N, C-alpha and C positions, 0 to 999 in steps of 0.2 A: 382442678381449674387451671387453665394455662394463663400465662402472663404475656400480654402483647398489646399493641395499639394498632390503629388503622394503618396498614402498610408498614407496621413496625416502626412508625415515625415517632410514636409517643413513648416508647420505652415500656416501663413496667406498669402500664395501666391494666386494670382488670378487663379481661376480654369482653367486648360488647360488639354488636353489629356496627359496621362503618357509619351508617346513618346516624346512630346514636352519638358517635364521637363528633360527627360534624355538627349536630345540634348542640352538643356540649361546647364545642369550640365557639359557635355563634353566641351561646349564652355567656361564655366568659368575656367575649368582646363587648357584649351589651353591658355587662357589669362594669367593665373598665370605662366604657363611655359614660355611664350614669355616675360613677364615682368621680371621674374627671370633671364632669359638669358640676357636681356638687362642690368639689374643691374650688372650682372657678367662681361659683356664686358666693361661697363662703369668703374666699379671699377678696373678691371684688366688693362685697358688702362692707368688709372691714376697712378697706382702703377708702371706699366712698365716704364712709362715716368719718374717718380720721381726717380726710381732706376737704371736709365741709361740702359734700355733694358733688365731687368730681373725682376722676381718677388721677393718680399721681405716680411718678416713677420713684422707686426707692434708691436709685443710684443716679448721680449727676451724669455719669458716662452714657446713660441712655439717651440723653439729649444731644450728645456728640453725634450719635448715629442719626438723630433727627436732622441735625444741622448739615451733615454730609448728604443726607437724602435731599435736602433743599438744594444743595449745589448740583446734584444730579438732575433735579427737576428743572433748574435754571439752564440746564445744558452747559454748565461750567463745572464739570466734576472736579472735586478735590480743592475747589476754591472755597475755603471754609466760610468766608464772608465775602460779599460782593466787593471786588477790587483788590482783595488780598492775593498774594502769590499762592499758587497751588502747593498743597502740602500732602505728603503720603501718610496722613494721620488716621485713615480709616482702617482700624484693625480688622474689621469685617467688611469686605466689599459687597457681599451678597445681601446682608441684612439691610443696610440703607437702600440698596437697589430695590428690595421688595416693598419698601415704603414709598418709593418714588411715585408710582401710579396714583396712590391715594392723594399725594400732594397735588398732582396734576388735576385731580377731581375736586380740589378745594378743601381737603381735610386739614383741620386745625390741630392743635396739640391734643385735645381730648379725643378726637377721632383717631389720631395716630396711636395714642396709647391704647385705645380699645382694639385697634387692629393688631398691635403687638400681643395683647392678651389672647386674641383668637389664635394667632400663630403659636404663642407659648403654650397654651393649654391644649391646642390641637396636637402639638409636638409631644406633650406629656402623655396624651392618650396613645400617640404613636409609639412612644418608648415602651409603655406597658404592653402593647401588642407585639412589638418586636422582641421583647424579652420573652413573652409567652411563646411565640412561634419558634424562636431559637431554642428554648427549653424543650419544646415538643420533640426535638430531634433526639434528646438523650435523657429526658426526665418524663415521668408519668404525668398524666394530665393534671391531677390534683396539685402536684408540686410545680408544674409549669404555671398553673393558675395562681398559686401562692407567690411565685416569682413576680408575676405581673402586678399583683396587689402590693408587693413590697415597693415597687417603683412608685406607686401612688401614695403609699403610707409614708414614704421618705419625704419629709417636709421641706428639705432643701429644694426639691423639684417644684413644689408648690410656690415657694418663695420666688424662685427664679422664673417660673412660668409667668408670674406677674411683675417681673422686673423690667420689661421692655428691652431686654438684652437677648442675645442669641444663644444663651447658655443651654437651655433645654432643646431648642431646635438642633443645635450641634450634636447633642447627645443622641437624639433620634436618628440623625443622618449617619452617625458613626455606627450605631447598632444595626441599622438597615444595611450599611456597607458590609459589616461583618457577616451578617446572616446570608445575604445574597452571594457574597464571595465564597463562603463555605459551600453553599448549595451549587454554585457554578463549578467549584472544584470537584464536587461529588458527581457531576454529570448533567445538571440542569442547565443546558447551554443553548437555549433558544435565542433567536435573534433579538427578541424583545427583552429577554433577561440581559443579554450582552449590552444592549443600548442603555438600559436603565442603570446597570452597574457602572458603565463608563460615565454616564451623566452624574451619578452619585459621587464618583471620585472627584469630579470637578466641583460639584456643589460643596462637598466637604472641605476641599482646599480653599475655596473662595469664602466660605463661611467664617473660618478662622484658621490661622496657621497650624494649629494642632490637628486640623482636619487631614493633615498628611497621613495620619494613621489609617483613615478610611481609604485613601488612595493606595497605600501600600497593600492593604488587604485585597483590593481590586486587582492591582498589578500582579500579585502572586497568583490569584485565581486565573487570570488571563494567561499567565505563563504556563499554567498547567494544561491549557488547551492546545498547545503546540503551535504549528505554523499558522493555523487558521486564525489565531487570536494574538499573533505577535504584535500587530499594529495597535490593537486596543491595549495590550500590556504596556507598550511603550508610551502611549498617550496617557494612560493612568499614572505611570511612573513620572511623567513630565507635568501632570496636572498641578502639583504644588508650585510650579514656576509661573502659574497663571497670574496670581496676585502680584508678585514682583514685576512681571512683565507689564501689567496694566499700570502699576505705579510708575514704572520707568517711562512708559509712553506719555503719560499725562503730566508727570512731575519732574522727570529727568533723573530720578533716582529709584532704584528698586527696593531700598530699605525703608521699612516703616519707621516712623518716628517713635512709635511705642517700643519697638525693639531697642532703639537707642536709649530710651528713658528708663526701661524696666527690666531689661535682660542682663543678668549678671555677667555674662561673657563680654558685654560691651561696656561694662563699668570699669574705669581705670583703677578704682580703689580695690578691686578684687584680683588684680593681676598678681600672680604668685601664690595666691591661696584660694583660687576659684573652687577647686575640688573640695577643699575644706568647708567652704561656705555651702556648697550644694549638699555635701554629706550631712552637715548640721541640719539642713532643711529636711532631708530624708529621715533623719532620726526624729525630728520634730513631728513629721507626718505619722510615722509608725508608732512613736511612743506617746504622743500627746493628742493629735487630731483624731486618730482612729479610736482613741479611748474616750472621746467625748469630753475632753477637757479644754479649758480656756476658749480658744477661738471657735471651736466646733460644738460647744455644748448645746447650742440652739437647735442642732439638727441630729446629733448622734448621742445616744444614751451613754452615760458614764459607765465604764467597764466593758465597753464593746470590743476592746482591742483583740482579744483572743479569737472571737468570732470573725472579726475583720481579717486577721492574719490567715485564718483557715479558709476564707471565702474563695479566693481565686484557685488555690490548690484543689478545693472540693469541686469547683467547676471543672477543672481539668480532668480529675479522676472520674467524675460522673460521665463526662463526654468520652473519655478514653475507653471505658468499659462497654460503651455502645458503638465504638468505632467511629466516633465523630471528632476525630483529632483536629481537622481543619476548623470546625466550629470552635473547639477549645482554643486553638491558636489565635484565631481572629478576635474572639471575645476577650481573651486574656491580654492581647496586644492593646485593645481599646481600654481595658481596665487599668493596665500599667501606665497608660497615658496620664493617670493621676500623678505620676512622678514628674512629668514634664514641668509643671509649675514650680517644682523645687529649684529650678534654675532661674526663677524670677525674683527680683528684689521685692516685688509686690505680692509675694506668695500668700501672705496672711490677710490681705485687705479685702474689703467689699464682701464680707461674709463668705470668704474662701471661694469666690465665684469661678476661679480658674479650675477648681477640682471637680465640680459636680457634673460636667458633661460626660465624665468617665465613670459615673457611679453605677450605671446599669449592670455591667458584668459582676460587680461586687454584690449587688442585691440578688442577682440570679444565683450567685455562688452560695448565698445563705440558704436558698431553697435546695440546691444540690447537696449542701452539707446535711440538711435534714434527711434527705433520702438515703444518703450514704450511712448515716448513723443508724438508720432503721433496717439496714440490710440483714444483720443477724436475725432480727425478729421475722423479717420477710421469708427467710429460709424455713422457719418453723410453720408460719401461716401467712400466705401472701397478703391477706387483708391487714395484718399487723404493720405492714409497711406504712400505712397511713399514720401511724403514731409518730413517724418522722416529721409530720407537719407541725409538731410542737415547736421545732426549732425556728422555722420561718414565722410561725405565729407569735412566738415570744419576741422575735426581732421586730416584727411589724407592730406589736403592742408597744414596745419601747419607742419606736419611731412615732407612733400615733400619739403617745403621751406628750411628745414635744410639739405636736402640730399646733395646738392653740398658742403656744409661745411663739412659734415661727410665724404664724399668720398675724399675731399681734405685733411682732417685730416688723413684718412687711408693712403693715399699716402705719406704725410709728415712723419708720424710715421714710415712707412716701410722704407723710405729713411734714417731716423734718426738711426734706429737700424742697417741698412746696413752699414752706414757710421761710426758708432761708434763700436758696439760690433762685428759685422761681420768682419769689417776691422781689428780690433785688433786681432781677432782670426786667420785671415789669416796671419797677420804679425807674430804672435807667431809661426805658422806652419813653416814659412820660416826662422825665425831668432833665435829661441830658441832651445836648445838641446832636444832630445827626452825624456830625463829623467827629464825635468823641471816640476815642480808642481806649478800650477797657483792658487793663492788665489783670488777668485772672489766674488763680491757681486751680479753680474748677472751671473747665472750659466748656461745659455743656449748657446748662439751663440759662446762665446769664447772657451769653451771646445769642442763644436761640430766642429768648423772649424779648431781649432788648433791641434786636435788629442792628446793633452797633458792631463795628469792627472790634476784634479782640486781639490781645497779645497774650498768648499762653505762656505763662512763666515756666511751667513744667516742660513745655516743648512738644506736647502731643499734637497740637493743631497749629503751632507756629514754627515754621521751619528754622532749624539751626539753634533752637533754644534748649533742647534736651541736654546738650553737652554741658551747659552752664548750670542747669538745674542739678544734674548729677554731681557736679564739682562742689557746689555749696554756695551759701549766701555771699561770701566774700568775692568769689569769682563772678557771680551775677552782678554785683555792684560795679566791679571793674569793667565788665562787659558793657553794662549800660553806659558807663562813662565814655566808652569808645563809640557808641552808636550815634548816628545822626539824630538830632533832637526830634525831627519830624516822624521818625519811626518808633519812638517811645510812646508808651501809654500816656493819655491825658489824665486818666483816673485809674486807681487801683481798687479792685474788689477782691479782698484777700482775707485769710486768717492771719492776723498780725504775727502770731508765733511761728507760723509756717513760713511767712514771707521773709522774716529775718533781717529786713533792712528798714528799720523804723524811720530813718532820716528821709526816706523817699515818700513817706506818707504825710501829705499836707493836711489841710482842713478836712475833717471828717464830715461828710454830707449826710450820711444815714448809716444805719447798721441794723443787723438782724441777729438777735440772740435767741437760740433754741437750746434749752437745757435738756440733758438726759438722753440725747439721741446719739448713740455710739456710731452710727453710720457716717456722721459728719466729721470733718477734720478738726472741729472745735466748736464750742457753743456760740462763739461770736465771730461774725464776718462783717467787715467794715467796708464802706465805700468812701474813698478819700480822693481828693485832688492829688495829682502827682507833684512832688516838690523836688526839683533837681538842683537846688541851690548849693548842695554839698559837693557837687561834682568838681573835681580838680582841687579840692581843699587839701589833699595830702600829696600833691604833685611835687612840691618843692621841699628841700631839706630846711628845717628850721635853724639848724646849726650854721649853715653857710648859704643863705638864700641867694646871694649875689655871685657865688662862685660859678665858674664855667662848668657846665654839665658835659662830661665826657661820655657817660653811659649810665643806664639805670635798669635795675630789675625791680619791677613792681610785683611783689609777691601776691599770689592769688589771681593775678591777671594771666589767664591761660596763654594768651599770645606772647606776652612778655616772658613768661616762664619758658615757653617752647623755644623762643629765639635765643635764650641764654643757657639752654641745656640744663635747666633747673631740675634736679632730681627730687621728685616728690617723695618717693620711698613709701614706707608704711604710713598711711594716713586715712582719714575718713572725711565725709562731707560735713559731719558734725563739728570738725575742727577747722573747717573753712568758714570763717566768720567775718563780720563787719565790726571793726573797732572804732569807737568814738571817743575823742578827747578834745575838750574845748570846741573849737570850730573845725577840727580836722576829722574827717571820716575816711577810713581806708579799709580795703579788704585785707585779710590777714590769714595766716595759718598758725594754729595753735599746736602745742605738744611737739615742738621741733627740738631735736637734739643734734642732728647732723644736717648741715646745709652744704651742698656742692653745686656749683654753677660756673659759668664763664662770664667775665666782665672785661670791658676795655679799660685799660689803665693808662695814666699819663705820668711821666717822671715828675716827682715832687708833688704829686696829687695826693688825694685822700680817699679812703673808702668810708662812707657814712652808712651805719646800720640803724634802722628804726626798729626797736624791739621792746618787748616788755616781759615781765616774769612775775609769777605769783610768789616765788621764793628766791632768795639770793642765788644767783647762778654765776658760774665761772666759765669763760669760754676761751678757746684757742683759735685764732684767726691765721690761716695759712694762705699765702699767695704764691702761685706757681710752684707749689709743693714745699715751700719753705715757711717756717713759722715767722709771722710778721709781728704778732703782738698777743699777749694775754690780756683779757678784758674781764671786768666784773660788772654784773648787772644787778642792781638792787631791786627788791620787789616794789611793785607799784605800777602806775600808768606807763605807757610806752615813752621811751626816751631815745635819743640818738647818741650812738657811740662812734667816735672818729678813730680811724686807723690809718697811719701813714703807709704809702705804697712804695716808698723809696724811689729807686730809679727804674722800676719796672714800667714797661710800655707795651702797648698792643693788647690783644685779647689774651687773657690769662685765666687759669683755673683758680677758683676761690673756694676755700673750704672753711667752715666754721663748726667747731664741735663744742657742745655745752654739757656740763655735768648735771644740769637740771632742765626739764622741759621749758621752753620759752615760746613766746608768740612773736612771729616775724612778720613785718609789714612791708618793708621797703629797703632796697640797697641803692646807693648812689655812688658813682665814681666821679669825683670832682677834680678839676684841674688845679694847678698850683695857684695859690692866691698871691698876687704880686704886691 
């Protein structure tokens, strides 16, 4: 008996008439469709029951997409709420655009959620089909079928198909880009295929920034076509510039706010050790997440690491032995996209949602691994090759064992967001005046349901705020002090421990406590009136309040630090805090040992330092490179230390070295007291 498939596309399938293969292909797709429908009904029923007879989104970010879709529907794109400045905060341009027609037709929150479920589970079916058709190029039909079933058994796909996010659709588009690019490379170069592949390159790039992988596959395939496809190759290569261009046209800047808030290379605290931070995340991915531990246990069976490590190499080897090198290259490129999120500070959040669009090739690789393991047996007896199905079957069984947990978590998370953020948004719509402006650390459901203007503390949907969120609570307090009062929130809807500035929280009007839901930032979210009475309380030196102010460095105030050449050095946002003592509230930096900056001095004047320490600390103060004074700081609340500046004048370098970590709040250069 010979081993072949129809047109030799299927690899080592037992020889049968071509019509039989076509019927088997159709049967496989029908199974995928029925299984996807079953998953959708199962997940939908669980969420419906948990949310008291309605659908809910398990991530607050889902409602950010809805809010941007509203701005598109109002024909004021990127205006997050009516009247607010436009902001490049839509991580995906295509996803909210797909929802816009439904809003024109009058769709409310429930209908929008239902539509995203149709898109999500439709894309899940598409992923299974794409993995199957890609596999048929270099795996036998049974193993290709197993690969498609693995996509459906992997419960992270079910979770995110019901998340109202673009995770699963992005995975489908990337897989289709990979397959069509490989087929174009191998000679299937019809005009229709060329148009679809070029369209997919733009769709992938507009769906999420990581879609650049699909665009690269398409560009490489077009480049293979020679002169006839040079223009499509160039267009595909330029397609990732589409989103920045749209952002620039409508908002005046090409950079997404999400990039500023979440990408490690844009975070100033990682300068000098960026590679170290990324490498740590890579090790975490391979050593912990692939093994089904900690953050990934909901979706990946514990002990999966070895199979996971072998997955992509097995895919490559299986494709290589059938001459499908371009298929292997495109699929492995998509699979290795799972490492892109290791450059995100939010790598581990939201059920690892940044990882799963790239899961398809890894799952396909498990089926390829099974076929490769069975090759020695297949040489003895071709039918024994089917014993290799044990590998994907065991993997699928492990995934399926976790499916009830994952679906239960999807339902619990949807209920948690509904009972906390959605509920607070609905309360605000009923209880707060129309001109209220809500300061939020979750910028999705509360603005969407309240209809009120929002002030996004994190900076995803409010322009210019990401910089201060990254810096820390102390810098946010100092920033808010500088802002015009009319631009500040009238109310705060926040997790108090995340917010980090308790002095700004006035009377608490209501709150929502949801216990046991790990998808939330905390069990308690409060809605409080904003209280700005502490602003300016730390502006003057207590030691010499009437002395002439020559210059001052307000530590943690980013503008003040920049204008004085303040060297932050090794630091973190956790050490950028708000300190409170009596009626004084100030931003501060903790764990400081070396301070260098520039300050204007006046002959006969003084340098006043507001500092505190947990332990007795000794310091050396140098002015213009010369030792000015040794100082001692006793442990306790912050105090002010006075150092004479002698006859120095003009802008001078100041350096302070401590033998113990101290907390620094403020420096003043004061004139001579007459």
